[in-house]
C-alpha angles and dihedrals in degrees: 000000000000123000090248091056090050092052092049090049092051093047091049090048092050092049093048097049094040096059099071092048092052092049090051092051093046091050090057096044119088094212108039092185088071091068119066122221105275091195091056090044091052093046095048105033108033096072090053092045092051091047090050090051090051090051093049092049090051092049092050092048092048103042103026108049090171090063097052091106090056089046091053092049092047091050090048092053091046091054091045090052091048093050090046092052090048091052091047090053092052092050093048091051087059091050097249120152090217088071091066092050094048090045092058094043095052092042089058091046092050091052092050091050093050091049090051091049092052089049092053092049094047099046104025100036114018102036092040090052092057092046099257115134108185118187116271092238089066090056093046094049095047092047091050091050089052090050089053091048092050090051092052090050091053090048090051093050088050088060100258116147104230093197089063090048091055096047095047100041101078094104093042090050092051092050092048092047091052093047093047099039093121092050093046090046091055092048094049091043091053091051091048092050089055097044097050093042093238091140135021131183112270096024119132116234136180122217118180107296101001141049133196149141123289104249102174140355106208134178092266108023147002120243117219120189114210126209089255091064093255122137113217117202110212119183112238091230090059091055090052094050099042137049124252134175124244104210118228136024105302105169100053138073093245123103113270108272134173123208113229130193123217113189129210131175119215132180109271093232089075113096107253094220091055093048092048091049093050093048094049094045093049094056098037093052096043095067092213116197115259092015110121118230092206114075089032121227112271131201121209136179105235106172145000120200141135090017092304130114112209115210131186128204108208118199137162118247118213099190111049093197090063099059101121097038091049092047088053092051092048092047092050092052091048094050095048092047093051093046091047090056095045098256107139122211117238135217131192107275142157116218122204111197111214095176115106109240098223128169092268094056093046091049091052092053092046092048091053092050093045089051091058091049093048089053089054093048092053088067093059113090091202091071098047093108095046120112122238091257092051091049092050089051090052091047090057090053096052119107125203114246121181123187134190124229109283096025115136105232098179127008125213113255095018120126110229126152096212134121116203123206114195117221100163136019133007136281133203122224114214137186114211092001117199093020133102088253094056113150127189108223100183149293135273123205135193109309094036127109138199140179095062095134092054091049097046104034107014091240118158118259112279095202141015117253117205127185108248092191137354104318134198120189144153121243126212121192132201094259091059091052098042097078094054096050091044090053094044113024091172088078087075090076094054092042092051092054092051092047091052090053092049092050091052091051092049093053091057089063095058112101099193108078091201089064096053112109128195114264111242115237119256092253092059091047090050091055092049091052092051093048092047094051094035092238 
């Protein structure tokens, strides 16, 4: 049998079974002119409707490959409806009551299929072609309303008074609402998520232990596609009752970006400022794909424990689907940069020393440390006239003092009996620091020293010294110096001459002539030293 013969047979069947229903409806209607001839309508309109359905199915199949499964299901239901109507016609011709029942069932099914087909064409084909992407929940709700309308039409054609149905269905409605409260909650939640702009298609969200892109917001649930290719079905009501994170900056004019954290553990002996500088430089200069330049990547020291310093490199990701690959690239650049500059990575460990710490081992360690301190003392002009034994005594009195960039090492006007010897880094010398009249007097680098007047005479600090970078220095206090001067008071003469020369040099760096003070003569400085140390 050809397809044209099948269509004619279906149309004849529809016209034949529609006539009794129309006559029944007209008999119960006061004004019969208000109701058109359903038989004529069937005979005239159904062929065009079926042809239109065939055209829409062909268009969907051709232009929307992703909807071919829906097209196949719709075609299957159309064929099932046609066969059902054909079977109903045959049963009715034999006078069987089952024919009337089947006729009504498949008529309703055919109407539902056609409504669904029109919904697919409108939302999946037409609106998509003009660049409009409405939320899926809008399509679902409108199609369900059309289903409901079609059901009411069939009830009306069957002779049911809809006004009586509305007035007597309060209890039924309450029962249905109670039974379908979860479904209704999901529907209303989905609508609310759309109205308050909480979620949009294509946005990236994070829920507990997974994150992904919003694929669809339906009448019952929201579909979220993870980076692993998994689709997570989340009920809309759950999204309304619980919190979730929308990844990226949503309420600004900037491109959506997501801040990522890449962690590294380094031995705590490494200066934090140096590690931070290396990490930031490595990522900023590498120009890694999907790493935003603004805001720039930033390294921070987050924790120090068990001999380990835990650092984090924070950067902004521009493509949310590339989180793990980009993290890997950033981590690789960090590791190679640190290793290249001699900064070893650390791991949690517990060391058990099995070597006996005898006097010889302790002496070797002490000798190595004293050697470093003696090297630092050789750079200080104050100690040029000291003997080797006196320098070794001073070396034993030195204490290690590191400072981070920005630390105030010595503040102007403070009384502190310390001498500082720089071994690493650079410091800035300020007059009136932290005031509108602040004046930078100069810089001191490794090998320099300051605080000699406070150590030798007890005078207040004449300037503020601030660490310009990470600084390592040795610190010598009055008690460590007391024994040497007590044993050899003649050193006061040499020290006073050196102090006078240092004071004269420092005065040359002051820009404000009003702040320049006369340098005291060496004899006066010698007397101050003796009084301070009670010589």
